mmCIF file of the N, C-alpha and C atoms, coordinates in Angstrom:
data_MODEL
# 
_entry.id   MODEL 
# 
loop_
_atom_site.group_PDB 
_atom_site.id 
_atom_site.type_symbol 
_atom_site.label_atom_id 
_atom_site.label_alt_id 
_atom_site.label_comp_id 
_atom_site.label_asym_id 
_atom_site.label_entity_id 
_atom_site.label_seq_id 
_atom_site.pdbx_PDB_ins_code 
_atom_site.Cartn_x 
_atom_site.Cartn_y 
_atom_site.Cartn_z 
_atom_site.occupancy 
_atom_site.B_iso_or_equiv 
_atom_site.pdbx_formal_charge 
_atom_site.auth_seq_id 
_atom_site.auth_comp_id 
_atom_site.auth_asym_id 
_atom_site.auth_atom_id 
_atom_site.pdbx_PDB_model_num 
ATOM 1   N N  . UNK A 1 1  ? 1.461   -3.443  -62.994 1.00 0.00 ? 1  UNK A N  1 
ATOM 2   C CA . UNK A 1 1  ? 1.268   -3.149  -61.542 1.00 0.00 ? 1  UNK A CA 1 
ATOM 3   C C  . UNK A 1 1  ? 2.339   -3.860  -60.716 1.00 0.00 ? 1  UNK A C  1 
ATOM 4   N N  . UNK A 1 2  ? 3.120   -3.096  -60.017 1.00 0.00 ? 2  UNK A N  1 
ATOM 5   C CA . UNK A 1 2  ? 4.126   -3.774  -59.267 1.00 0.00 ? 2  UNK A CA 1 
ATOM 6   C C  . UNK A 1 2  ? 3.560   -4.024  -57.795 1.00 0.00 ? 2  UNK A C  1 
ATOM 7   N N  . UNK A 1 3  ? 4.044   -5.162  -57.296 1.00 0.00 ? 3  UNK A N  1 
ATOM 8   C CA . UNK A 1 3  ? 3.531   -5.621  -56.009 1.00 0.00 ? 3  UNK A CA 1 
ATOM 9   C C  . UNK A 1 3  ? 4.205   -4.730  -54.821 1.00 0.00 ? 3  UNK A C  1 
ATOM 10  N N  . UNK A 1 4  ? 3.320   -4.428  -54.027 1.00 0.00 ? 4  UNK A N  1 
ATOM 11  C CA . UNK A 1 4  ? 3.769   -3.490  -52.836 1.00 0.00 ? 4  UNK A CA 1 
ATOM 12  C C  . UNK A 1 4  ? 4.685   -4.364  -51.859 1.00 0.00 ? 4  UNK A C  1 
ATOM 13  N N  . UNK A 1 5  ? 5.740   -3.918  -51.529 1.00 0.00 ? 5  UNK A N  1 
ATOM 14  C CA . UNK A 1 5  ? 6.701   -4.667  -50.550 1.00 0.00 ? 5  UNK A CA 1 
ATOM 15  C C  . UNK A 1 5  ? 6.287   -4.161  -49.063 1.00 0.00 ? 5  UNK A C  1 
ATOM 16  N N  . UNK A 1 6  ? 5.976   -5.074  -48.355 1.00 0.00 ? 6  UNK A N  1 
ATOM 17  C CA . UNK A 1 6  ? 5.804   -4.840  -46.953 1.00 0.00 ? 6  UNK A CA 1 
ATOM 18  C C  . UNK A 1 6  ? 6.916   -5.294  -46.046 1.00 0.00 ? 6  UNK A C  1 
ATOM 19  N N  . UNK A 1 7  ? 7.223   -4.588  -44.955 1.00 0.00 ? 7  UNK A N  1 
ATOM 20  C CA . UNK A 1 7  ? 8.218   -5.047  -44.061 1.00 0.00 ? 7  UNK A CA 1 
ATOM 21  C C  . UNK A 1 7  ? 7.823   -6.283  -43.513 1.00 0.00 ? 7  UNK A C  1 
ATOM 22  N N  . UNK A 1 8  ? 8.748   -7.046  -42.803 1.00 0.00 ? 8  UNK A N  1 
ATOM 23  C CA . UNK A 1 8  ? 8.421   -8.291  -42.092 1.00 0.00 ? 8  UNK A CA 1 
ATOM 24  C C  . UNK A 1 8  ? 7.548   -8.029  -40.884 1.00 0.00 ? 8  UNK A C  1 
ATOM 25  N N  . UNK A 1 9  ? 6.556   -8.742  -40.665 1.00 0.00 ? 9  UNK A N  1 
ATOM 26  C CA . UNK A 1 9  ? 5.639   -8.551  -39.646 1.00 0.00 ? 9  UNK A CA 1 
ATOM 27  C C  . UNK A 1 9  ? 6.290   -9.198  -38.491 1.00 0.00 ? 9  UNK A C  1 
ATOM 28  N N  . UNK A 1 10 ? 6.215   -8.652  -37.287 1.00 0.00 ? 10 UNK A N  1 
ATOM 29  C CA . UNK A 1 10 ? 6.761   -9.144  -35.982 1.00 0.00 ? 10 UNK A CA 1 
ATOM 30  C C  . UNK A 1 10 ? 5.912   -10.491 -35.721 1.00 0.00 ? 10 UNK A C  1 
ATOM 31  N N  . UNK A 1 11 ? 6.713   -11.468 -35.305 1.00 0.00 ? 11 UNK A N  1 
ATOM 32  C CA . UNK A 1 11 ? 5.997   -12.723 -34.743 1.00 0.00 ? 11 UNK A CA 1 
ATOM 33  C C  . UNK A 1 11 ? 5.224   -12.501 -33.516 1.00 0.00 ? 11 UNK A C  1 
ATOM 34  N N  . UNK A 1 12 ? 3.999   -12.595 -33.597 1.00 0.00 ? 12 UNK A N  1 
ATOM 35  C CA . UNK A 1 12 ? 3.122   -12.260 -32.430 1.00 0.00 ? 12 UNK A CA 1 
ATOM 36  C C  . UNK A 1 12 ? 3.438   -13.082 -31.169 1.00 0.00 ? 12 UNK A C  1 
ATOM 37  N N  . UNK A 1 13 ? 3.818   -14.330 -31.414 1.00 0.00 ? 13 UNK A N  1 
ATOM 38  C CA . UNK A 1 13 ? 4.188   -15.223 -30.272 1.00 0.00 ? 13 UNK A CA 1 
ATOM 39  C C  . UNK A 1 13 ? 5.411   -14.602 -29.470 1.00 0.00 ? 13 UNK A C  1 
ATOM 40  N N  . UNK A 1 14 ? 6.363   -14.242 -30.379 1.00 0.00 ? 14 UNK A N  1 
ATOM 41  C CA . UNK A 1 14 ? 7.683   -13.520 -29.822 1.00 0.00 ? 14 UNK A CA 1 
ATOM 42  C C  . UNK A 1 14 ? 7.345   -12.285 -29.009 1.00 0.00 ? 14 UNK A C  1 
ATOM 43  N N  . UNK A 1 15 ? 6.497   -11.622 -29.589 1.00 0.00 ? 15 UNK A N  1 
ATOM 44  C CA . UNK A 1 15 ? 5.984   -10.328 -28.914 1.00 0.00 ? 15 UNK A CA 1 
ATOM 45  C C  . UNK A 1 15 ? 5.348   -10.516 -27.607 1.00 0.00 ? 15 UNK A C  1 
ATOM 46  N N  . UNK A 1 16 ? 4.514   -11.617 -27.662 1.00 0.00 ? 16 UNK A N  1 
ATOM 47  C CA . UNK A 1 16 ? 3.768   -11.974 -26.425 1.00 0.00 ? 16 UNK A CA 1 
ATOM 48  C C  . UNK A 1 16 ? 4.838   -12.420 -25.348 1.00 0.00 ? 16 UNK A C  1 
ATOM 49  N N  . UNK A 1 17 ? 5.739   -13.276 -25.803 1.00 0.00 ? 17 UNK A N  1 
ATOM 50  C CA . UNK A 1 17 ? 6.628   -13.811 -24.795 1.00 0.00 ? 17 UNK A CA 1 
ATOM 51  C C  . UNK A 1 17 ? 7.561   -12.637 -24.173 1.00 0.00 ? 17 UNK A C  1 
ATOM 52  N N  . UNK A 1 18 ? 8.043   -11.724 -25.046 1.00 0.00 ? 18 UNK A N  1 
ATOM 53  C CA . UNK A 1 18 ? 8.853   -10.656 -24.567 1.00 0.00 ? 18 UNK A CA 1 
ATOM 54  C C  . UNK A 1 18 ? 7.989   -9.767  -23.658 1.00 0.00 ? 18 UNK A C  1 
ATOM 55  N N  . UNK A 1 19 ? 6.792   -9.534  -24.025 1.00 0.00 ? 19 UNK A N  1 
ATOM 56  C CA . UNK A 1 19 ? 5.949   -8.708  -23.004 1.00 0.00 ? 19 UNK A CA 1 
ATOM 57  C C  . UNK A 1 19 ? 5.738   -9.323  -21.701 1.00 0.00 ? 19 UNK A C  1 
ATOM 58  N N  . UNK A 1 20 ? 5.362   -10.559 -21.875 1.00 0.00 ? 20 UNK A N  1 
ATOM 59  C CA . UNK A 1 20 ? 5.237   -11.449 -20.486 1.00 0.00 ? 20 UNK A CA 1 
ATOM 60  C C  . UNK A 1 20 ? 6.551   -11.277 -19.695 1.00 0.00 ? 20 UNK A C  1 
ATOM 61  N N  . UNK A 1 21 ? 7.716   -11.490 -20.284 1.00 0.00 ? 21 UNK A N  1 
ATOM 62  C CA . UNK A 1 21 ? 8.862   -11.498 -19.631 1.00 0.00 ? 21 UNK A CA 1 
ATOM 63  C C  . UNK A 1 21 ? 9.187   -10.084 -18.955 1.00 0.00 ? 21 UNK A C  1 
ATOM 64  N N  . UNK A 1 22 ? 8.967   -9.101  -19.636 1.00 0.00 ? 22 UNK A N  1 
ATOM 65  C CA . UNK A 1 22 ? 9.160   -7.743  -19.106 1.00 0.00 ? 22 UNK A CA 1 
ATOM 66  C C  . UNK A 1 22 ? 8.213   -7.437  -17.932 1.00 0.00 ? 22 UNK A C  1 
ATOM 67  N N  . UNK A 1 23 ? 6.943   -7.851  -18.125 1.00 0.00 ? 23 UNK A N  1 
ATOM 68  C CA . UNK A 1 23 ? 5.947   -7.643  -17.069 1.00 0.00 ? 23 UNK A CA 1 
ATOM 69  C C  . UNK A 1 23 ? 6.314   -8.672  -15.801 1.00 0.00 ? 23 UNK A C  1 
ATOM 70  N N  . UNK A 1 24 ? 6.769   -9.679  -16.092 1.00 0.00 ? 24 UNK A N  1 
ATOM 71  C CA . UNK A 1 24 ? 7.141   -10.574 -14.792 1.00 0.00 ? 24 UNK A CA 1 
ATOM 72  C C  . UNK A 1 24 ? 8.254   -10.001 -14.255 1.00 0.00 ? 24 UNK A C  1 
ATOM 73  N N  . UNK A 1 25 ? 9.309   -9.506  -14.956 1.00 0.00 ? 25 UNK A N  1 
ATOM 74  C CA . UNK A 1 25 ? 10.468  -9.032  -14.432 1.00 0.00 ? 25 UNK A CA 1 
ATOM 75  C C  . UNK A 1 25 ? 10.241  -7.737  -13.672 1.00 0.00 ? 25 UNK A C  1 
ATOM 76  N N  . UNK A 1 26 ? 9.409   -6.894  -14.108 1.00 0.00 ? 26 UNK A N  1 
ATOM 77  C CA . UNK A 1 26 ? 8.995   -5.635  -13.356 1.00 0.00 ? 26 UNK A CA 1 
ATOM 78  C C  . UNK A 1 26 ? 8.238   -6.035  -12.098 1.00 0.00 ? 26 UNK A C  1 
ATOM 79  N N  . UNK A 1 27 ? 7.348   -6.897  -12.168 1.00 0.00 ? 27 UNK A N  1 
ATOM 80  C CA . UNK A 1 27 ? 6.536   -7.309  -10.986 1.00 0.00 ? 27 UNK A CA 1 
ATOM 81  C C  . UNK A 1 27 ? 7.561   -7.866  -9.918  1.00 0.00 ? 27 UNK A C  1 
ATOM 82  N N  . UNK A 1 28 ? 8.404   -8.809  -10.273 1.00 0.00 ? 28 UNK A N  1 
ATOM 83  C CA . UNK A 1 28 ? 9.205   -9.415  -9.523  1.00 0.00 ? 28 UNK A CA 1 
ATOM 84  C C  . UNK A 1 28 ? 10.238  -8.328  -8.736  1.00 0.00 ? 28 UNK A C  1 
ATOM 85  N N  . UNK A 1 29 ? 10.633  -7.451  -9.585  1.00 0.00 ? 29 UNK A N  1 
ATOM 86  C CA . UNK A 1 29 ? 11.524  -6.234  -8.986  1.00 0.00 ? 29 UNK A CA 1 
ATOM 87  C C  . UNK A 1 29 ? 10.783  -5.484  -8.034  1.00 0.00 ? 29 UNK A C  1 
ATOM 88  N N  . UNK A 1 30 ? 9.454   -5.260  -8.318  1.00 0.00 ? 30 UNK A N  1 
ATOM 89  C CA . UNK A 1 30 ? 8.675   -4.383  -7.269  1.00 0.00 ? 30 UNK A CA 1 
ATOM 90  C C  . UNK A 1 30 ? 8.478   -5.147  -6.006  1.00 0.00 ? 30 UNK A C  1 
ATOM 91  N N  . UNK A 1 31 ? 8.248   -6.519  -6.072  1.00 0.00 ? 31 UNK A N  1 
ATOM 92  C CA . UNK A 1 31 ? 7.972   -7.313  -4.926  1.00 0.00 ? 31 UNK A CA 1 
ATOM 93  C C  . UNK A 1 31 ? 9.196   -7.306  -4.079  1.00 0.00 ? 31 UNK A C  1 
ATOM 94  N N  . UNK A 1 32 ? 10.441  -7.553  -4.790  1.00 0.00 ? 32 UNK A N  1 
ATOM 95  C CA . UNK A 1 32 ? 11.659  -7.572  -4.023  1.00 0.00 ? 32 UNK A CA 1 
ATOM 96  C C  . UNK A 1 32 ? 11.915  -6.301  -3.379  1.00 0.00 ? 32 UNK A C  1 
ATOM 97  N N  . UNK A 1 33 ? 11.615  -5.125  -4.095  1.00 0.00 ? 33 UNK A N  1 
ATOM 98  C CA . UNK A 1 33 ? 11.927  -3.850  -3.546  1.00 0.00 ? 33 UNK A CA 1 
ATOM 99  C C  . UNK A 1 33 ? 10.903  -3.541  -2.312  1.00 0.00 ? 33 UNK A C  1 
ATOM 100 N N  . UNK A 1 34 ? 9.734   -3.998  -2.370  1.00 0.00 ? 34 UNK A N  1 
ATOM 101 C CA . UNK A 1 34 ? 8.884   -3.886  -1.246  1.00 0.00 ? 34 UNK A CA 1 
ATOM 102 C C  . UNK A 1 34 ? 9.379   -4.769  -0.104  1.00 0.00 ? 34 UNK A C  1 
ATOM 103 N N  . UNK A 1 35 ? 9.823   -5.902  -0.373  1.00 0.00 ? 35 UNK A N  1 
ATOM 104 C CA . UNK A 1 35 ? 10.296  -6.878  0.911   1.00 0.00 ? 35 UNK A CA 1 
ATOM 105 C C  . UNK A 1 35 ? 11.543  -6.288  1.444   1.00 0.00 ? 35 UNK A C  1 
ATOM 106 N N  . UNK A 1 36 ? 12.584  -5.812  0.700   1.00 0.00 ? 36 UNK A N  1 
ATOM 107 C CA . UNK A 1 36 ? 13.815  -5.472  1.153   1.00 0.00 ? 36 UNK A CA 1 
ATOM 108 C C  . UNK A 1 36 ? 13.984  -4.090  1.777   1.00 0.00 ? 36 UNK A C  1 
ATOM 109 N N  . UNK A 1 37 ? 13.166  -3.085  1.055   1.00 0.00 ? 37 UNK A N  1 
ATOM 110 C CA . UNK A 1 37 ? 13.311  -1.681  1.337   1.00 0.00 ? 37 UNK A CA 1 
ATOM 111 C C  . UNK A 1 37 ? 12.234  -1.297  2.286   1.00 0.00 ? 37 UNK A C  1 
ATOM 112 N N  . UNK A 1 38 ? 11.043  -1.699  2.115   1.00 0.00 ? 38 UNK A N  1 
ATOM 113 C CA . UNK A 1 38 ? 9.957   -1.354  2.909   1.00 0.00 ? 38 UNK A CA 1 
ATOM 114 C C  . UNK A 1 38 ? 9.925   -2.025  4.290   1.00 0.00 ? 38 UNK A C  1 
ATOM 115 N N  . UNK A 1 39 ? 10.101  -1.151  5.411   1.00 0.00 ? 39 UNK A N  1 
ATOM 116 C CA . UNK A 1 39 ? 10.001  -1.828  6.663   1.00 0.00 ? 39 UNK A CA 1 
ATOM 117 C C  . UNK A 1 39 ? 8.769   -1.380  7.380   1.00 0.00 ? 39 UNK A C  1 
ATOM 118 N N  . UNK A 1 40 ? 7.720   -1.366  6.779   1.00 0.00 ? 40 UNK A N  1 
ATOM 119 C CA . UNK A 1 40 ? 6.514   -1.040  7.360   1.00 0.00 ? 40 UNK A CA 1 
ATOM 120 C C  . UNK A 1 40 ? 5.967   -2.247  8.047   1.00 0.00 ? 40 UNK A C  1 
ATOM 121 N N  . UNK A 1 41 ? 5.308   -1.989  9.066   1.00 0.00 ? 41 UNK A N  1 
ATOM 122 C CA . UNK A 1 41 ? 4.645   -3.140  9.915   1.00 0.00 ? 41 UNK A CA 1 
ATOM 123 C C  . UNK A 1 41 ? 3.545   -3.609  9.072   1.00 0.00 ? 41 UNK A C  1 
ATOM 124 N N  . UNK A 1 42 ? 3.278   -4.999  9.077   1.00 0.00 ? 42 UNK A N  1 
ATOM 125 C CA . UNK A 1 42 ? 2.047   -5.563  8.370   1.00 0.00 ? 42 UNK A CA 1 
ATOM 126 C C  . UNK A 1 42 ? 0.765   -4.921  8.920   1.00 0.00 ? 42 UNK A C  1 
ATOM 127 N N  . UNK A 1 43 ? -0.175  -4.910  8.180   1.00 0.00 ? 43 UNK A N  1 
ATOM 128 C CA . UNK A 1 43 ? -1.365  -4.267  8.612   1.00 0.00 ? 43 UNK A CA 1 
ATOM 129 C C  . UNK A 1 43 ? -2.072  -4.980  9.917   1.00 0.00 ? 43 UNK A C  1 
ATOM 130 N N  . UNK A 1 44 ? -1.943  -6.294  9.994   1.00 0.00 ? 44 UNK A N  1 
ATOM 131 C CA . UNK A 1 44 ? -2.420  -7.108  11.033  1.00 0.00 ? 44 UNK A CA 1 
ATOM 132 C C  . UNK A 1 44 ? -1.788  -6.766  12.339  1.00 0.00 ? 44 UNK A C  1 
ATOM 133 N N  . UNK A 1 45 ? -0.602  -6.266  12.352  1.00 0.00 ? 45 UNK A N  1 
ATOM 134 C CA . UNK A 1 45 ? 0.078   -6.014  13.536  1.00 0.00 ? 45 UNK A CA 1 
ATOM 135 C C  . UNK A 1 45 ? -0.083  -4.588  14.101  1.00 0.00 ? 45 UNK A C  1 
ATOM 136 N N  . UNK A 1 46 ? -0.722  -3.755  13.362  1.00 0.00 ? 46 UNK A N  1 
ATOM 137 C CA . UNK A 1 46 ? -0.815  -2.412  13.785  1.00 0.00 ? 46 UNK A CA 1 
ATOM 138 C C  . UNK A 1 46 ? -1.865  -2.108  14.590  1.00 0.00 ? 46 UNK A C  1 
ATOM 139 N N  . UNK A 1 47 ? -1.800  -1.208  15.516  1.00 0.00 ? 47 UNK A N  1 
ATOM 140 C CA . UNK A 1 47 ? -2.931  -0.960  16.440  1.00 0.00 ? 47 UNK A CA 1 
ATOM 141 C C  . UNK A 1 47 ? -3.674  0.330   15.952  1.00 0.00 ? 47 UNK A C  1 
ATOM 142 N N  . UNK A 1 48 ? -4.947  0.301   16.240  1.00 0.00 ? 48 UNK A N  1 
ATOM 143 C CA . UNK A 1 48 ? -5.667  1.503   15.692  1.00 0.00 ? 48 UNK A CA 1 
ATOM 144 C C  . UNK A 1 48 ? -5.147  2.768   16.546  1.00 0.00 ? 48 UNK A C  1 
ATOM 145 N N  . UNK A 1 49 ? -5.233  3.928   15.919  1.00 0.00 ? 49 UNK A N  1 
ATOM 146 C CA . UNK A 1 49 ? -4.903  5.180   16.628  1.00 0.00 ? 49 UNK A CA 1 
ATOM 147 C C  . UNK A 1 49 ? -6.075  5.511   17.521  1.00 0.00 ? 49 UNK A C  1 
ATOM 148 N N  . UNK A 1 50 ? -5.694  6.045   18.728  1.00 0.00 ? 50 UNK A N  1 
ATOM 149 C CA . UNK A 1 50 ? -6.685  6.415   19.721  1.00 0.00 ? 50 UNK A CA 1 
ATOM 150 C C  . UNK A 1 50 ? -7.534  7.507   19.057  1.00 0.00 ? 50 UNK A C  1 
ATOM 151 N N  . UNK A 1 51 ? -8.857  7.396   19.328  1.00 0.00 ? 51 UNK A N  1 
ATOM 152 C CA . UNK A 1 51 ? -9.800  8.426   18.711  1.00 0.00 ? 51 UNK A CA 1 
ATOM 153 C C  . UNK A 1 51 ? -9.465  9.862   19.347  1.00 0.00 ? 51 UNK A C  1 
ATOM 154 N N  . UNK A 1 52 ? -9.562  10.927  18.484  1.00 0.00 ? 52 UNK A N  1 
ATOM 155 C CA . UNK A 1 52 ? -9.323  12.232  19.083  1.00 0.00 ? 52 UNK A CA 1 
ATOM 156 C C  . UNK A 1 52 ? -10.716 12.847  19.379  1.00 0.00 ? 52 UNK A C  1 
ATOM 157 N N  . UNK A 1 53 ? -10.850 13.095  20.668  1.00 0.00 ? 53 UNK A N  1 
ATOM 158 C CA . UNK A 1 53 ? -12.155 13.686  21.133  1.00 0.00 ? 53 UNK A CA 1 
ATOM 159 C C  . UNK A 1 53 ? -12.004 15.046  21.659  1.00 0.00 ? 53 UNK A C  1 
ATOM 160 N N  . UNK A 1 54 ? -12.543 15.999  21.086  1.00 0.00 ? 54 UNK A N  1 
ATOM 161 C CA . UNK A 1 54 ? -12.420 17.419  21.567  1.00 0.00 ? 54 UNK A CA 1 
ATOM 162 C C  . UNK A 1 54 ? -13.675 17.719  22.157  1.00 0.00 ? 54 UNK A C  1 
ATOM 163 N N  . UNK A 1 55 ? -13.597 18.347  23.254  1.00 0.00 ? 55 UNK A N  1 
ATOM 164 C CA . UNK A 1 55 ? -14.856 18.727  23.972  1.00 0.00 ? 55 UNK A CA 1 
ATOM 165 C C  . UNK A 1 55 ? -14.880 20.027  24.523  1.00 0.00 ? 55 UNK A C  1 
# 
């Protein structure tokens, strides 16, 4: 019987660190994009639209 050779298993800690780093980078990029590109007024400063009353 010949022993089966398996490929090296990825180190789970390294996979976790890489996944977290990618997720944090994407989140930070999204936040920076919202801050610099989005010029929308904050919700607290908006005034409600007047009601439309048809009669």
